[in-house]
MIDREN-432785 format. One record per residue (C-alpha): residue number from 0; residue in three letters; x, y, z. Coordinates in Angstrom, 2 decimals, padded with zeros to 5 digits. Example, Ala and Ser with C-alpha at 12.3 -4.5 7.8 and 13.67 -1.06 7.14 Angstrom:
BEGIN
<0 ALA <012.30 -004.50 007.80>>;
<1 SER <013.67 -001.06 007.14>>;
This chain:
BEGIN
<0 UNK <018.13 001.42 005.21>>;
<1 UNK <015.12 000.86 002.92>>;
<2 UNK <013.56 002.72 000.27>>;
<3 UNK <009.83 002.89 -000.33>>;
<4 UNK <008.25 003.70 -003.44>>;
<5 UNK <004.68 004.75 -003.90>>;
<6 UNK <002.37 003.83 -006.77>>;
<7 UNK <002.31 007.76 -007.29>>;
<8 UNK <006.11 007.80 -007.75>>;
<9 UNK <007.35 009.28 -004.55>>;
<10 UNK <010.34 007.71 -003.15>>;
<11 UNK <011.28 007.57 000.70>>;
<12 UNK <014.50 006.59 002.30>>;
<13 UNK <014.00 004.95 005.88>>;
<14 UNK <017.24 005.16 007.82>>;
<15 UNK <018.28 002.29 010.15>>;
<16 UNK <016.86 004.67 013.26>>;
<17 UNK <013.67 004.82 011.67>>;
<18 UNK <014.02 008.27 010.14>>;
<19 UNK <012.09 008.96 007.21>>;
<20 UNK <013.82 011.12 004.11>>;
<21 UNK <011.67 012.35 001.24>>;
<22 UNK <013.97 012.12 -001.97>>;
<23 UNK <011.80 014.69 -003.86>>;
<24 UNK <012.90 017.69 -001.84>>;
<25 UNK <015.84 018.69 -000.17>>;
<26 UNK <015.07 017.24 002.89>>;
<27 UNK <017.24 016.08 005.83>>;
<28 UNK <015.80 013.85 008.35>>;
<29 UNK <015.11 015.96 011.58>>;
<30 UNK <014.26 012.89 013.94>>;
<31 UNK <010.71 013.94 014.32>>;
<32 UNK <009.46 011.80 011.47>>;
<33 UNK <009.88 008.03 011.84>>;
<34 UNK <008.64 004.89 010.33>>;
<35 UNK <007.21 002.32 012.88>>;
<36 UNK <006.18 -000.20 010.32>>;
<37 UNK <003.95 -001.17 007.52>>;
<38 UNK <000.03 -002.09 007.98>>;
<39 UNK <-001.89 -004.20 005.44>>;
<40 UNK <-004.65 -001.75 003.77>>;
<41 UNK <-007.33 -004.05 004.42>>;
<42 UNK <-006.83 -004.09 008.40>>;
<43 UNK <-004.52 -006.10 010.63>>;
<44 UNK <-001.48 -005.93 012.70>>;
<45 UNK <001.52 -003.73 012.04>>;
<46 UNK <004.71 -005.46 010.73>>;
<47 UNK <007.45 -003.45 012.73>>;
<48 UNK <010.12 -001.94 010.77>>;
<49 UNK <012.84 -004.46 012.18>>;
<50 UNK <010.56 -007.37 010.67>>;
<51 UNK <010.96 -006.11 007.17>>;
<52 UNK <013.79 -008.20 005.83>>;
<53 UNK <014.49 -009.69 002.32>>;
<54 UNK <013.21 -012.99 003.49>>;
<55 UNK <009.75 -011.38 004.86>>;
<56 UNK <009.43 -009.41 001.36>>;
<57 UNK <010.38 -012.60 -000.68>>;
<58 UNK <007.25 -014.32 001.06>>;
<59 UNK <004.68 -011.23 001.31>>;
<60 UNK <003.70 -009.61 -001.98>>;
<61 UNK <003.43 -006.05 -001.80>>;
<62 UNK <000.88 -005.56 -004.36>>;
<63 UNK <-002.36 -007.45 -005.11>>;
<64 UNK <-002.97 -009.01 -008.65>>;
<65 UNK <-004.75 -005.82 -009.95>>;
<66 UNK <-001.46 -003.73 -009.14>>;
<67 UNK <-003.06 -002.13 -006.04>>;
<68 UNK <-001.05 -001.84 -002.80>>;
<69 UNK <-001.68 -004.42 000.02>>;
<70 UNK <000.43 -002.28 002.25>>;
<71 UNK <000.87 001.34 003.64>>;
<72 UNK <003.05 002.99 006.06>>;
<73 UNK <002.62 003.54 009.78>>;
<74 UNK <004.66 006.48 010.98>>;
<75 UNK <005.29 008.69 014.08>>;
<76 UNK <004.95 012.43 012.78>>;
<77 UNK <006.11 014.91 015.53>>;
<78 UNK <004.52 012.51 018.33>>;
<79 UNK <001.30 011.76 016.30>>;
<80 UNK <000.79 008.37 015.19>>;
<81 UNK <-000.51 008.11 011.35>>;
<82 UNK <-001.56 005.58 008.82>>;
<83 UNK <-000.59 006.89 005.24>>;
<84 UNK <-003.98 007.14 003.39>>;
<85 UNK <-005.10 007.08 -000.19>>;
<86 UNK <-003.33 003.63 -000.67>>;
<87 UNK <-003.90 003.78 -004.55>>;
<88 UNK <-001.40 006.85 -004.65>>;
<89 UNK <000.27 006.57 -001.25>>;
<90 UNK <000.51 002.80 -000.66>>;
<91 UNK <003.61 000.95 -000.85>>;
<92 UNK <004.45 -000.13 -004.42>>;
<93 UNK <008.08 -001.58 -003.62>>;
<94 UNK <010.42 -001.96 -001.08>>;
<95 UNK <014.21 -002.29 -001.37>>;
<96 UNK <016.86 -002.66 000.94>>;
<97 UNK <020.49 -001.64 001.19>>;
<98 UNK <023.24 -001.24 003.55>>;
<99 UNK <023.62 002.18 005.03>>;
C-alpha cells in the first residue's frame, strides 16, 4: 500500500491491487478506480505502480526546488485512462509506502 498526498492536502490510499481510496470522504474502493502509475508533469513515460519502491523514491525527488510537484497520477476510472491535472494542487507532494 502507498499513500499519496497532494499540495492541496488531499490524501489517497492506493491498495496493492491498485484500488484508490479517498480519505476525505467515507469512501470504500469499488474496484473501478485504479492507479496505473505516475507521470512526470513535463511529459515522459509512465512509471508503473509496481516500480514505485523506497529505492525509486530515494533517487527521484517528487518536488522541484520551488516546491511544485514533478509528478502526477495516471489512473483508470471506470475504464477511462486519466492524468490528474492542475498539478500545483493535485500533483504529488509526497508518497509513503506501508505494509497492508
